[in-house]
LUMMARMI-135122 format. One line per 5 residues: number of its first residue (from 0); their letters; for each residue x, y, z of C-alpha. Coordinates in steps of 0.02 Angstrom, whole numbers, plus 32768, in hexadecimal, padded with zeros to 4 digits. Layout:
<atoms>
NUM = A = X,Y,Z ~ ... $
</atoms>
This chain:
<atoms>
0 = MFFDI = AB37,D171,1099 ~ AA78,D188,1078 ~ AA7D,D23A,103E ~ AA1A,D1E0,0FA0 ~ A980,D18F,0F9B $
5 = KRIDR = A9AC,D0E9,0F48 ~ A950,D061,0F08 ~ A95D,CFBD,0F81 ~ A98E,CF18,0F3C ~ A91A,CF07,0EBF $
10 = RKRLG = A903,CE46,0ED3 ~ A8F6,CE6C,0F8F ~ A877,CF02,0F5A ~ A807,CE83,0EF4 ~ A804,CE0B,0F7C $
15 = IMAAY = A7D8,CE90,100D ~ A756,CED8,0FA7 ~ A711,CE2C,0F72 ~ A70D,CDFC,1032 ~ A6B2,CE89,1059 $
20 = NLLKF = A61A,CE7E,0FAE ~ A615,CDD4,1006 ~ A609,CDEC,10AA ~ A571,CE72,1071 ~ A513,CDE8,1029 $
25 = APPLR = A535,CD34,1097 ~ A4C0,CD1C,110D ~ A4D2,CD24,11BE ~ A52E,CCE1,123E ~ A4F4,CC39,125A $
30 = TSVDT = A4FA,CBE1,130F ~ A4A1,CB4E,12FE ~ A537,CAFD,1288 ~ A5E1,CAD1,12D3 ~ A5D5,CADA,1377 $
35 = EPMTK = A65E,CA80,13AF ~ A6C3,CACD,1442 ~ A743,CB50,13EF ~ A7F0,CB01,13F1 ~ A8B9,CB35,13E2 $
40 = EHIDE = A8B3,CACA,1348 ~ A82F,CB25,130A ~ A879,CBC0,133A ~ A91E,CB95,12F2 ~ A8C8,CB6A,1252 $
45 = IYSGK = A897,CC03,123C ~ A91B,CC65,1269 ~ A9AF,CC0D,1209 ~ AA1B,CC83,11A7 ~ A999,CD06,11CB $
50 = VFPIH = A9BC,CD79,1269 ~ AA78,CD88,12D0 ~ AA41,CD03,1371 ~ A9FA,CD73,141B ~ A9F4,CD33,14BF $
55 = MMEVD = A9E9,CDB0,151E ~ A968,CD66,15B7 ~ A933,CCBE,15E9 ~ A881,CCBF,1616 ~ A7E7,CC59,15ED $
60 = SPEKC = A75A,CCB9,15FB ~ A704,CD42,15BA ~ A6F2,CD87,168A ~ A7C6,CD58,16BB ~ A7E7,CDD6,161C $
65 = FLENA = A797,CE5A,1646 ~ A7CC,CE53,16F9 ~ A874,CE2E,16B7 ~ A87C,CECA,165D ~ A815,CF3A,16E1 $
70 = PVFCA = A8A0,CFB1,16F5 ~ A885,CFF1,1652 ~ A7CE,D00B,162A ~ A79A,D01F,16ED ~ A7B3,D0CC,171E $
75 = PGKEG = A7CA,D0F7,17F5 ~ A737,D0E5,1863 ~ A709,D0FD,1917 ~ A741,D091,198C ~ A7C8,D027,193A $
80 = ESVCD = A745,D00F,18A6 ~ A761,D025,17F2 ~ A6DE,D057,1755 ~ A6BA,D001,16AD ~ A620,D068,1671 $
85 = LDYLG = A5DE,D041,15CD ~ A527,D081,15E5 ~ A552,D0DB,1542 ~ A53B,D054,14D0 ~ A483,D033,1523 $
90 = KYAVK = A45F,D0D0,1493 ~ A496,D05A,1406 ~ A407,CFEC,13BC ~ A412,CF4D,139B ~ A3CA,CEAF,132B $
95 = KGTPY = A30B,CE70,1334 ~ A2F4,CDDB,139D ~ A39A,CE1B,1427 ~ A356,CE19,14BD ~ A3D0,CE9E,1526 $
100 = RYGGK = A421,CF24,14EC ~ A4E0,CF4B,14E8 ~ A51F,CF89,15A1 ~ A546,CF99,164A ~ A5AD,CFD6,16D8 $
105 = AVVKG = A61B,CF7A,173D ~ A660,CF8B,17ED ~ A70A,CF2D,1816 ~ A761,CF29,189C ~ A7CB,CEB7,18E5 $
110 = GKITS = A7E9,CE46,1833 ~ A736,CE0A,1825 ~ A67B,CE68,1800 ~ A624,CEA8,188C ~ A5AA,CEE1,181E $
115 = ISGST = A578,CF18,1783 ~ A4E5,CFA5,1766 ~ A4A0,CF8D,180D ~ A48C,CEC6,1839 ~ A530,CE5E,189B $
120 = EKDED = A523,CD9F,1884 ~ A4AE,CD78,18F3 ~ A424,CDE4,1882 ~ A3D3,CD4A,1820 ~ A404,CDE4,1765 $
125 = FDLKR = A4C0,CDDF,178C ~ A4DA,CD5D,1733 ~ A458,CD9A,167B ~ A4B7,CE48,16AA ~ A572,CE0F,16C9 $
130 = NRFLS = A55E,CDBC,1616 ~ A513,CE54,15C7 ~ A5A5,CEAF,160A ~ A62B,CE57,15C9 ~ A5D9,CE4D,1519 $
135 = SFGVH = A5E6,CF1A,1526 ~ A6A9,CF00,1557 ~ A6C5,CE8C,14BA ~ A671,CF33,1441 ~ A6D5,CFB4,14B4 $
140 = VVLVH = A774,CF5B,148E ~ A774,CF1C,13FA ~ A6F3,CFA5,1378 ~ A6FE,D034,1405 ~ A7AF,D03B,143D $
145 = HAIMG = A810,CFD6,13B0 ~ A7CF,CFFC,1313 ~ A763,D0A0,132B ~ A7C4,D0F8,1392 ~ A882,D0B8,1388 $
150 = HLAMY = A867,D09E,129F ~ A7F1,D122,1284 ~ A7EF,D1B7,130F ~ A8B8,D1AE,132F ~ A933,D148,12BB $
155 = QKYLM = A8CF,D17D,1207 ~ A8B2,D233,1244 ~ A954,D257,1277 ~ A993,D1EE,11D3 ~ A932,D262,1154 $
160 = KLTAE = A96D,D314,11BC ~ AA1E,D2D8,11A3 ~ AA25,D298,10E4 ~ A992,D2E3,1087 ~ A98A,D369,1000 $
165 = RNDSY = AA53,D3A6,106B ~ AAAC,D403,0FE6 ~ AB51,D3D0,0F84 ~ ABA8,D434,1008 ~ AB72,D3DB,109A $
170 = QNLWK = AB89,D325,1048 ~ AC3A,D34E,1017 ~ AC6A,D389,10CC ~ AC3A,D2EB,110D ~ AC90,D279,1065 $
175 = ENQSA = AD45,D2E7,1080 ~ AD4A,D2C8,114C ~ AD7D,D211,116D ~ AD51,D1EC,121E ~ AC93,D263,1218 $
180 = GMLMK = AC7E,D217,117D ~ AC94,D15E,11A9 ~ AC0A,D187,1227 ~ AB9B,D1C3,11CA ~ ABA4,D157,1150 $
185 = ALTPY = AB82,D0B6,11DA ~ AAEE,D124,1213 ~ AAA9,D143,1182 ~ AAC6,D09D,111C ~ AA69,D084,1074 $
190 = ASNEV = AA01,CFD2,109B ~ A98D,D03C,1118 ~ A938,D067,1071 ~ A8ED,CFC8,10B1 ~ A89E,CFE3,113E $
195 = SYKIE = A824,D06B,10E8 ~ A803,CFC1,1093 ~ A811,CF40,111C ~ A7A3,CFBB,1182 ~ A711,CFC1,112F $
200 = VLVGP = A718,CEEC,1139 ~ A72D,CF0F,11F4 ~ A6B4,CFAC,122D ~ A668,CFD2,1194 ~ A5A1,D00E,1159 $
205 = DNSLV = A54A,CF4B,1137 ~ A574,CEAE,1176 ~ A63D,CEC5,1195 ~ A6A8,CE52,120D ~ A65F,CE92,12BA $
210 = GRATS = A5BF,CED2,1284 ~ A590,CE1B,126E ~ A5E1,CDEF,12FC ~ A58C,CE75,136D ~ A4CD,CE69,137F $
215 = LTNKS = A4DA,CF35,136E ~ A468,CF5E,12B3 ~ A4E5,CF9A,122B ~ A496,D042,124C ~ A4C1,D044,12F7 $
220 = IMELN = A584,D02F,12DB ~ A58B,D0A4,125C ~ A54B,D127,12FA ~ A5AA,D0D1,1354 ~ A652,D0FA,12FA $
225 = IDMHK = A618,D1A9,12B4 ~ A600,D1AE,1373 ~ A6B7,D19C,13C3 ~ A6F9,D1AA,1318 ~ A6C8,D289,133F $
230 = KVSDM = A6E0,D275,13F1 ~ A793,D246,13E6 ~ A7CE,D299,1343 ~ A7AC,D338,1397 ~ A7FD,D32B,1416 $
235 = EPDEV = A8B6,D345,1405 ~ A956,D2D2,1432 ~ A956,D30D,14E6 ~ A8BF,D300,14F7 ~ A896,D24F,1499 $
240 = VAYIG = A91F,D219,1539 ~ A8CD,D25E,15C1 ~ A821,D22F,1586 ~ A875,D176,1568 ~ A8BF,D16D,15F8 $
245 = SNGSK = A840,D1D8,1670 ~ A7E9,D103,1629 ~ A850,D0A9,16C6 ~ A8A0,D0A4,173D ~ A91B,D13C,1799 $
250 = DWETA = A9AB,D0C9,1754 ~ A972,D093,169E ~ A955,D155,1698 ~ AA0F,D188,16D2 ~ AA34,D0F4,1664 $
255 = CQTSW = A9E9,D146,15D1 ~ AA18,D204,160F ~ AADA,D1CC,1624 ~ AADF,D153,1567 ~ AA86,D210,150B $
260 = AAAQR = AB1D,D24D,1553 ~ ABAC,D1EC,1532 ~ AB57,D1F1,1464 ~ AB6E,D2B7,144F ~ AC11,D2B2,14A4 $
265 = VVNLI = AC4C,D22B,1438 ~ AC06,D273,13A2 ~ AC40,D321,13BB ~ AD02,D2D7,13EA ~ ACE6,D26C,1337 $
270 = CRKIE = ACAD,D314,12CB ~ AD10,D3A6,132B ~ AD4A,D3B7,126F ~ ACC3,D3E8,122B ~ AC64,D41A,12AA $
275 = NSEYL = AC67,D4D7,129B ~ AC39,D4C2,11DC ~ ABC6,D53B,117F ~ AB8A,D4B8,113B ~ AB25,D460,11D1 $
280 = RRTDL = AA95,D48C,1215 ~ AA9A,D4BE,12D9 ~ AA56,D41B,12F8 ~ AAA1,D39C,1296 ~ AB1D,D362,1303 $
285 = RDLAM = AA99,D34D,1382 ~ AA2E,D2D5,131A ~ AAAA,D27B,12F2 ~ AADE,D252,13A4 ~ AA28,D21C,13A0 $
290 = LLWTG = AA30,D1AC,131E ~ AAC8,D134,1370 ~ AA70,D146,1411 ~ A9DD,D123,13DD ~ AA2C,D075,135F $
295 = TFYHG = AA87,D03F,140D ~ AA38,D041,1499 ~ A99A,D059,147E ~ A994,CFEC,13E8 ~ AA06,CF76,1435 $
300 = FVGDF = A9A4,CF71,14CB ~ A8D8,CF6D,1496 ~ A911,CF2C,13C0 ~ A970,CE8D,141A ~ A8FE,CE82,14AA $
305 = QLDNI = A866,CE67,142F ~ A8BA,CDF1,13C1 ~ A8F7,CD96,1450 ~ A85A,CD8C,1496 ~ A7C4,CD7F,141A $
310 = NKGNL = A7F1,CCEB,13E6 ~ A806,CC9C,147B ~ A748,CCD2,1495 ~ A76A,CD48,1514 ~ A728,CDDC,14B3 $
315 = VFPVT = A666,CDB4,149F ~ A5F5,CE02,1434 ~ A550,CDCF,141C ~ A4EB,CE15,14AF ~ A459,CD71,14EC $
320 = GEEHE = A486,CD88,159C ~ A4CB,CCD4,1596 ~ A572,CC8A,15C8 ~ A5D6,CC72,1520 ~ A602,CBDF,14D8 $
325 = HTVAY = A6A8,CC12,1461 ~ A665,CB8C,13C6 ~ A6C0,CB6C,133A ~ A626,CBB7,12C2 ~ A62D,CC62,133B $
330 = GTLAA = A6F4,CC3A,1366 ~ A723,CC2F,12A9 ~ A6E4,CCE7,128C ~ A720,CD49,132B ~ A7D3,CCE9,12FB $
335 = TIGCS = A7C5,CD57,123A ~ A799,CDE7,12A7 ~ A829,CDCD,131B ~ A89E,CDD5,1270 ~ A85C,CE41,1209 $
340 = TSQRT = A8B2,CEDA,121A ~ A954,CE8D,125C ~ A9EB,CEBB,120E ~ AAAE,CEF4,123C ~ AB12,CF6A,120A $
345 = MEMST = ABCC,CF6E,1234 ~ AC00,CF36,12D5 ~ AC41,CFA5,1342 ~ ACE5,CF81,1380 ~ ACF0,CF71,12C0 $
350 = LAKFF = ACC0,D009,1291 ~ AD38,D04E,1312 ~ ADDE,D027,12A1 ~ ADA4,D09E,1203 ~ AD8E,D141,1275 $
355 = GEEDE = AE56,D185,124F ~ AE9D,D1E6,12E0 ~ AED1,D184,13A1 ~ AE63,D1F9,1418 ~ ADA1,D1BD,139E $
360 = RDAWK = ADE1,D10E,13A6 ~ ADE2,D10E,1450 ~ AD36,D18A,1464 ~ ACD7,D101,1402 ~ AD26,D086,1488 $
365 = EYHQI = ACF6,D0EC,151A ~ AC4D,D0F7,14D4 ~ AC3D,D027,14BC ~ AC6C,D03F,1572 ~ ABDF,D0BA,15AC $
370 = LAECA = AB50,D033,1556 ~ AB9E,CFB2,15D0 ~ AB8F,D005,1658 ~ AAE2,D051,1637 ~ AAB6,CFA9,1602 $
375 = KMTGV = AAD0,CF75,16B1 ~ AA86,D006,16E7 ~ A9F8,CFE7,16CE ~ A9DB,CF3F,172F ~ A993,CECB,1682 $
380 = KGFSY = A9DC,CE34,168B ~ AA42,CE01,1601 ~ AA28,CEA7,15AB ~ AAEC,CEC7,1585 ~ AB7B,CF06,151C $
385 = DDTVY = ABFD,CEBB,155E ~ AC20,CE4C,14D0 ~ ABE7,CE77,1413 ~ AB89,CF12,1404 ~ AB42,CF3F,134D $
390 = NAIDF = AB13,CFDC,130C ~ AA47,CFA9,1305 ~ AA34,D04F,12A3 ~ AA1C,CFE5,1200 ~ A965,CF99,1253 $
</atoms>
């Protein structure tokens, strides 16, 4: 249980610190070498034994990747249209020599992009705007929705609220109650310490992995981190779920709210023996439910979606205005980003075996089933909780 801040394994910590320091002084990504196309064999070589294999969807281009996931990232518009507005990224400066800034507003209808920032397919600048938008979408998913929102503004916030500087009576309350304690332990693992190091390698200041892959300056990445972290971390859990839901379709919004309500129900049931304890804050069980929702429904989608598509070249970072070429040089960096924070904790069906009473085990199983129903509800092909679902909190 993560009540004390403990050092991670010395070898792991030194390895991560060495990688981060190496990135600070290493030369920029050289696209003039290793120019052959990235293949499945290259990806397997990088991923082998490092991450749990993810196969969410079979798409072969950034545009198809965006369209398949439009229900999550495109809000309802007029007359059957949906809109994904990424112009907020335009305020952040790009590296010297980059021809364009990030941004773009895509309108989707009938399974295709009908316009981007006012241009349609018949306009000469449509391809340029589409490619610029797709690069922005990669940053929007990986840096904003996954790293800043999922890892920092949501997970780390509630982890610290539940564990940092809590007195002995509070800690003993969890330790002395089997089911509630098991749930708390599963959602606040010791290995979370590694995230503090790995997140620096992924999106930290100076030449982080994302910093090396995107066209944003290091200063801009820091500014984007600060802006989005403040925006989301200032929200209460209900507001976070509403905000994330409002960014997509009505079905996505319903799935967010349904899974959030289910997360609160299962936490309240499993923790019912301690819910009236004087050692609990009014928001503790709600915050624990937020950890559960973040790690299962939200990160179960956005984390695995990132991992599945970044290594295939479907989530693009450099903003060139040209169609992306997924070379070995770029693909190796992208795949490293994909698996850099991929960790797994106890599988959900295994965790259920440790709950002390039958109704608690039944409630946990029901939550698993609701996740599966919500995944289907979104309309995103390949998003499923039917099979093994991992409690992805330890990410």
